[in-house]
C-alpha positions in Angstrom: 0.1 -0.2 -0.2 1.1 3.5 -1.2 1.9 5.2 2.3 1.0 8.8 0.5 -2.0 7.7 -1.3 -4.0 4.7 0.5 -5.6 2.6 -2.0 -2.8 3.1 -4.5 -1.4 -0.6 -4.8 1.1 0.2 -7.4 4.4 2.0 -6.2 5.2 4.8 -8.0 5.4 8.8 -7.3 2.9 11.1 -6.7 2.7 14.8 -7.3 0.2 16.9 -5.8 -1.5 20.1 -7.2 1.5 21.8 -5.5 4.5 19.9 -7.7 2.8 20.5 -10.8 1.0 23.2 -13.1 -0.4 20.4 -15.0 -3.4 20.0 -12.1 -4.2 24.0 -12.3 -3.4 24.8 -15.9 -5.2 28.2 -17.0 -5.6 29.1 -20.3 -4.1 31.9 -22.1 -5.9 35.2 -20.8 -4.9 37.4 -23.7 -7.1 36.9 -26.6 -5.8 36.3 -29.9 -5.3 39.6 -32.0 -8.6 38.5 -34.2 -10.8 38.5 -30.7 -9.1 41.4 -28.6 -8.9 43.7 -31.7 -11.5 42.7 -33.6 -11.8 41.9 -37.6 -12.1 46.0 -38.8 -12.0 46.3 -42.2 -8.4 47.6 -42.4 -7.3 44.0 -41.2 -8.8 42.1 -44.1 -5.5 42.2 -46.5 -3.6 41.1 -43.3 -6.1 38.3 -42.7 -7.5 37.3 -46.0 -4.5 38.6 -48.7 -2.6 35.4 -48.7 -5.9 33.2 -49.8 -5.7 35.4 -53.0 -1.8 35.6 -53.9 -1.5 32.1 -52.8 -3.9 30.4 -54.6 -1.8 28.7 -57.7 -3.6 28.2 -61.0 -3.9 24.6 -61.3 -2.6 24.2 -65.0 0.5 26.1 -63.7 1.7 22.7 -62.1 0.8 21.1 -65.4 2.4 23.3 -67.3 5.9 23.9 -65.2 5.4 19.9 -64.6 5.5 20.5 -60.7 5.2 17.4 -58.6 2.8 18.1 -56.2 2.9 17.0 -52.6 6.0 15.3 -54.3 3.5 13.0 -56.4 3.9 12.3 -60.4 0.9 13.0 -62.2 -0.4 9.4 -61.7 -0.3 9.6 -58.4 3.0 7.5 -57.7 5.7 9.3 -55.4 8.6 11.1 -56.6 11.8 9.1 -56.3 13.9 11.2 -54.0 16.1 8.3 -52.4 17.7 4.9 -52.1 16.8 2.9 -49.0 17.9 -0.6 -47.6 15.3 -0.2 -44.6 11.8 -1.2 -46.0 9.8 -1.5 -49.5 6.5 -0.6 -49.6 5.0 -2.3 -52.7 1.4 -1.2 -54.0 1.3 -1.3 -57.8 3.8 -1.9 -60.9 5.1 0.7 -63.4 4.2 -0.7 -67.0 4.9 1.5 -70.2 5.2 4.4 -67.9 1.5 3.5 -66.3 0.4 2.6 -62.7 -1.0 -1.0 -62.9 -2.4 -2.1 -59.4 -0.9 -4.6 -57.4 -1.3 -6.7 -54.0 0.3 -4.9 -51.4 3.4 -6.0 -49.8 5.6 -4.4 -47.0 9.0 -5.9 -46.3 11.0 -4.7 -43.6 15.4 -4.8 -44.5 14.0 -7.6 -47.1 11.7 -9.7 -44.8 8.0 -9.8 -45.4 6.2 -8.1 -42.5 3.6 -11.1 -42.8 6.0 -13.5 -42.0 7.8 -11.5 -39.0 4.2 -11.2 -37.7 3.6 -14.7 -38.0 6.7 -16.0 -36.6 6.4 -14.2 -33.5 2.7 -15.3 -33.2 3.3 -19.0 -33.7 5.7 -19.1 -31.1 3.6 -16.9 -28.5 6.4 -14.8 -28.2 6.6 -10.9 -28.8 7.9 -9.6 -32.0 8.2 -6.0 -31.6 11.5 -5.5 -30.2 13.0 -8.3 -32.8 11.4 -5.9 -35.6 12.9 -2.6 -33.8 16.7 -4.4 -33.7 15.9 -5.7 -37.6 15.2 -2.1 -38.6 18.3 -0.5 -36.6 20.8 -3.0 -37.3 19.7 -4.6 -40.9 19.9 -7.6 -39.7 17.8 -10.7 -37.4 19.0 -11.0 -33.7 20.4 -14.0 -32.2 18.9 -15.0 -29.0 21.8 -13.3 -27.2 21.5 -10.0 -28.9 17.5 -10.0 -28.5 18.3 -10.4 -24.7 21.1 -7.7 -24.7 18.6 -5.2 -26.9 15.8 -5.7 -24.2 17.8 -5.2 -21.6 19.2 -2.0 -22.9 15.4 -0.7 -23.5 14.6 -1.7 -19.9 17.6 0.2 -18.5 16.0 3.5 -20.0 12.6 3.0 -18.6 13.2 5.4 -15.7 12.8 9.1 -16.4 16.1 11.3 -15.8 16.3 12.7 -12.1 14.1 15.7 -11.7 12.1 15.3 -15.1 9.1 14.8 -13.5 9.2 17.9 -11.7 9.4 19.5 -14.9 7.4 17.7 -17.1 4.3 17.2 -15.8 4.1 21.2 -16.2 4.1 20.9 -20.0 1.2 18.1 -20.1 -1.8 20.5 -20.1 -2.6 20.0 -23.2 -5.5 19.0 -25.6 -3.1 16.5 -27.5 -1.1 13.8 -25.9 0.6 14.1 -29.5 1.7 17.6 -28.6 2.8 16.2 -25.2 5.2 13.5 -26.8 6.8 16.3 -29.1 7.5 18.7 -25.9 8.5 15.8 -23.9 11.3 14.4 -26.7 12.3 18.1 -26.8 12.6 18.5 -23.2 15.1 15.5 -22.9 17.4 17.0 -25.1 18.3 19.2 -21.9 18.9 16.1 -19.6 21.1 14.6 -22.3 25.0 15.7 -21.7 25.9 15.5 -25.0 22.8 16.1 -27.0 24.1 17.3 -30.4 26.4 14.4 -30.3 25.4 12.5 -34.0 27.9 9.5 -33.7 26.5 6.4 -34.4 27.0 4.9 -30.8 25.3 8.3 -29.4 22.1 7.9 -32.0 21.7 4.6 -31.1 21.6 5.1 -27.4 19.2 8.2 -27.9 16.8 5.8 -30.0 16.9 2.8 -27.4 16.3 5.7 -24.4 12.9 7.1 -26.6 11.9 3.3 -27.1 12.0 2.9 -23.3 10.8 6.4 -22.3 7.9 7.1 -24.7 5.6 4.7 -23.2 5.7 6.0 -19.7 5.7 9.7 -20.9 2.4 9.2 -22.8 0.9 7.3 -19.6 2.3 10.2 -17.5 0.5 12.6 -20.0 -2.7 10.6 -20.3 -2.7 10.3 -16.4 -2.2 14.2 -15.7 -5.3 14.9 -18.2 -7.7 12.6 -16.3 -6.2 14.1 -13.0 -6.9 17.5 -14.0 -10.3 16.6 -15.0 -11.2 15.1 -12.0 -9.2 17.5 -10.2 -7.1 14.3 -8.5 -3.5 14.2 -7.5 -1.5 12.5 -10.2 -0.4 9.1 -9.5 2.9 8.6 -12.0 3.0 4.7 -13.0 5.9 3.0 -11.6 8.5 1.1 -13.9 8.3 -2.5 -14.5 11.2 -4.5 -15.3 11.2 -7.4 -18.0 8.1 -6.4 -19.8 7.9 -6.2 -23.8 7.0 -2.7 -25.3 3.4 -4.2 -25.9 3.0 -5.4 -22.1 4.6 -1.9 -21.0 2.0 0.0 -22.9 -0.8 -1.8 -21.6 0.6 -1.7 -18.0 0.9 2.0 -17.5 -2.6 2.3 -19.4 -4.6 -0.4 -17.7 -2.9 -0.1 -13.8 -4.6 -2.1 -11.4 -7.2 -3.5 -14.0 -4.2 -5.4 -15.5 -4.2 -7.2 -18.8 -4.5 -10.8 -20.5 -1.7 -12.5 -22.7 -3.6 -12.5 -25.8 -4.4 -8.7 -25.4 -0.7 -8.0 -25.3 -0.1 -10.4 -28.2 -2.5 -8.4 -30.3 -1.3 -5.3 -29.4 2.3 -6.3 -30.1 1.1 -6.9 -33.6 -0.1 -3.4 -34.2 3.3 -2.6 -32.9 5.2 -4.5 -35.2 2.9 -3.4 -38.2 3.3 0.4 -37.2 7.2 0.3 -36.5 8.0 1.0 -40.3 6.4 2.0 -43.3 8.5 3.5 -45.8 10.9 6.4 -46.4 8.4 8.7 -48.0 5.6 8.5 -45.6 5.3 12.2 -44.1 6.8 11.4 -40.7 9.5 9.8 -41.7 10.3 11.9 -44.6 10.1 15.0 -41.9 12.6 12.9 -40.1 14.7 12.5 -42.8 14.9 16.2 -43.8 15.4 17.0 -40.7 18.3 14.6 -40.1 19.6 16.0 -43.7 20.8 19.0 -41.9 22.6 17.6 -39.4 20.5 18.7 -36.3 20.2 16.7 -33.2 18.2 13.4 -32.9 15.5 14.9 -30.3 14.8 17.8 -32.9 14.5 15.3 -35.7 12.3 13.0 -33.6 9.8 15.6 -32.4 9.3 16.9 -35.9 8.3 13.5 -37.0 5.8 13.2 -34.2 4.3 16.5 -35.1 4.0 15.5 -38.7 2.3 12.1 -37.4 0.0 13.7 -35.4 -1.7 15.4 -38.6 -5.4 13.8 -39.3 -4.3 13.2 -42.8 -1.4 11.1 -41.7 -1.4 9.1 -38.4 -4.1 11.3 -36.8 -6.5 9.4 -38.9 -6.8 6.3 -37.1 -8.1 8.6 -34.3 -10.6 9.9 -36.9 -11.2 6.6 -38.5 -12.7 5.4 -34.9 -14.5 8.3 -34.5 -16.5 7.5 -37.7 -17.3 4.2 -37.1 -18.9 5.4 -33.5 -20.6 8.1 -35.5 -21.9 5.7 -38.0 -23.0 2.9 -35.3 -24.9 5.8 -33.6 -26.9 6.9 -36.6 -27.5 3.9 -38.5 -29.9 2.0 -36.3 -30.0 -1.4 -38.1 -26.2 -2.4 -38.7 -27.2 -5.3 -41.2 -29.2 -3.1 -43.7 -27.4 -2.2 -46.3 -29.3 0.5 -47.7 -29.2 2.6 -44.4 -25.6 2.2 -44.1 -25.5 2.9 -47.7 -27.4 6.0 -47.5 -25.5 7.2 -44.6 -22.1 6.9 -46.1 -23.2 9.0 -48.9 -24.3 11.7 -46.5 -20.6 11.6 -45.1 -19.3 11.8 -48.8 -21.2 14.6 -49.7 -20.0 16.6 -46.8 -23.5 16.4 -44.6 -22.4 14.1 -42.1 -19.8 13.2 -39.5 -17.1 15.8 -39.6 -18.2 17.3 -43.3 -15.0 16.7 -44.5 -16.6 14.2 -47.3 -13.8 11.5 -46.4 -14.3 8.0 -45.3 -11.4 7.4 -43.4 -9.6 4.2 -43.5 -10.1 3.7 -47.1 -7.5 4.7 -49.6 -4.0 5.1 -49.6 -1.1 6.7 -51.3 0.7 3.5 -52.4 -1.6 0.8 -52.0 -4.2 -0.1 -54.6 -5.6 -3.8 -54.1 -4.9 -4.7 -50.2 -3.0 -3.1 -47.3 -1.2 -6.2 -45.9 -1.1 -4.6 -42.7 -4.8 -4.1 -42.6 -5.4 -7.8 -43.9 -3.2 -9.1 -40.3 -4.9 -6.5 -38.3 -8.2 -7.9 -39.1 -7.2 -11.5 -38.9 -6.1 -11.3 -35.6 -8.8 -9.0 -34.4 -11.4 -11.5 -35.1 -10.1 -13.6 -32.4 -10.1 -11.2 -29.8 -13.4 -9.9 -31.0 -15.1 -13.5 -30.4 -13.4 -13.5 -27.0 -15.2 -10.0 -26.0 -18.6 -10.6 -28.0 -18.2 -7.9 -30.1 -18.3 -9.2 -33.4 -21.6 -7.2 -34.6 -19.1 -4.3 -34.5 -16.1 -5.9 -36.6 -19.0 -6.6 -39.1 -20.0 -2.9 -39.5 -16.5 -2.1 -40.0 -16.5 -5.0 -42.6 -19.4 -3.4 -44.3 -17.8 0.1 -44.7 -14.7 -1.4 -45.9 -16.6 -3.4 -48.7 -19.2 -0.8 -49.3 -17.0 2.4 -49.2 -15.3 2.1 -52.3 -18.2 1.4 -54.9 -19.9 4.8 -53.0 -16.8 6.6 -53.2 -16.7 6.1 -56.9 -20.2 6.8 -57.5 -20.7 9.7 -55.4 -17.4 11.4 -55.5 -16.7 10.3 -58.9 -13.4 8.6 -57.7 -11.5 7.0 -60.5 -8.1 5.7 -58.9 -7.6 2.4 -56.9 -9.4 2.3 -53.7 -7.8 -0.3 -51.1 -8.5 -0.5 -47.1 -6.0 1.0 -45.1 -4.5 -0.2 -41.5 -6.5 2.8 -40.0 -10.0 1.5 -40.3 -9.2 -1.3 -37.7 -7.1 0.5 -35.8 -9.3 2.1 -33.8 -11.4 -0.9 -33.4 -8.7 -3.2 -31.9 -7.5 -0.4 -29.5 -11.1 -0.3 -28.3 -10.8 -3.9 -27.7 -7.7 -3.3 -25.6 -9.3 -0.5 -23.5 -6.4 1.9 -24.7 -8.4 5.7 -24.5 -9.2 7.1 -28.0 -6.5 10.2 -27.2 -3.8 7.5 -26.9 -4.2 6.0 -30.5 -2.0 8.0 -32.2 0.7 8.2 -29.5 0.9 4.4 -29.4 1.2 4.7 -33.3 4.5 7.1 -32.5 5.9 5.1 -30.2 6.2 2.0 -32.1 7.3 4.2 -35.1 10.3 5.3 -33.1 12.1 2.1 -34.9 11.4 3.2 -38.3 12.3 6.9 -37.7 15.3 5.8 -36.1 16.7 3.0 -39.1 15.9 6.3 -41.6 17.7 9.1 -39.5 20.6 7.0 -39.4 20.6 6.1 -43.2 20.2 9.9 -43.7 23.2 10.5 -41.4 25.6 8.2 -42.6 24.5 7.0 -46.0 22.9 10.1 -48.1 25.3 12.7 -46.5 23.5 15.5 -48.2 20.8 18.0 -47.0 17.5 17.8 -48.7 16.8 21.1 -50.5 13.9 20.4 -53.4 13.4 23.6 -55.8 10.2 25.7 -56.1 9.4 28.0 -59.0 8.3 31.4 -58.8 5.5 32.6 -61.4 4.9 36.0 -59.4 5.1 39.4 -61.1 7.9 42.0 -60.6 6.6 45.1 -59.1 8.0 48.7 -58.8 8.1 49.9 -55.1 5.6 52.6 -53.9 6.7 54.7 -50.8 4.6 54.2 -47.5 2.6 57.6 -48.2 1.8 56.9 -51.4 -0.2 53.6 -50.7 -3.4 54.6 -49.8 -6.5 53.3 -51.9 -3.8 50.5 -53.2 -4.5 48.0 -50.5 -4.9 44.0 -52.3 -3.7 45.4 -55.7 
């Protein structure tokens, strides 16, 4: 029993309101300029002028052969580098045209399906093995894997004094935002934070793999404590746990978790560990790394990119969407009722009014997302155990019906495949993971991939990434300040 907090059976630090401002956060009392000073006509150009000059005519992109979003006109990605880390295959190019193909994800030459199934068939956790493979380029021996796990274990504890600083930054509407700030804060506790030697880079990667689950858990606990006006109980460190067990342990507390639940989360971590150098967050990490900046800055930037709803944040949006559909569609087995509501979503009349069905469509995969197929397979087992097959069946109906409606309602012609985000939220909800932790868990898993690509950029390419932008503005003569009246916006 914790002598400081009766009822707390798990030994761990407790921070009282006097110890941390996370439990007494006050929003900025100074209003934003558009609120405090209003929006009189004189401010129109300030707030609206860029919307006119920044609206590039679509035909100019074609005229100058500009690769918008670093994409070719056929939707395929622009080739900007070479990598031995992984390969995301979703199509073939035949005579310069994209030909849809079954999706395949390989890590350092190994099929992700083989890596996942091998660990599952042997009833062991596989994330650390995948992580080691990504960082080193080779699968570990038993001794090497034990050593790797021990090194991660040695970095579970946060630096001395960190908790007296870190919780003051945890009051935020987004735990992803907290992960960014906490990663940058760890820079200040590192005696050699700007060291980019291979040894230090591996040490930093190991440290973040060990600490980010705990950091995310503290952030989540702080937000709950703040809402309930309670003391913040910091989850204790568990030694010898896998990454999957660590994540569930810090989230579930005394409630505990089953081995099957941890094994399913381990599958999710393996599938999220790496997905090519061109995905937005990994490319962000590579861009920063190419400048020679420190590891903490590069990883914090990657977390910021993953946070976006068009990237890692899509798993949160997909979960919200399924919950919304489940509420508004009374009979989940009625195809007509479901199709009618999905049509409303596509017409921007329902859900978040974006016109998107989250979890459908991918930048690379055209026929299948191999990760989604694996998640679905393992989710079916746990869904039967928890008696939520009806919810899984609803998601499968959305998966089957969505692409047809996207073509008929939105006129989309490119291939549409399911992506992993459609099932991620369902799996996490079965595991009792709070929705605000969906994307942070994604980030925790992706650390291994980011680290592998960062080191490939540091020690392989060795050249700063600097693409070009073509200017299409016209030259203008300077007009003195006292002669500009009446010319605003011209």
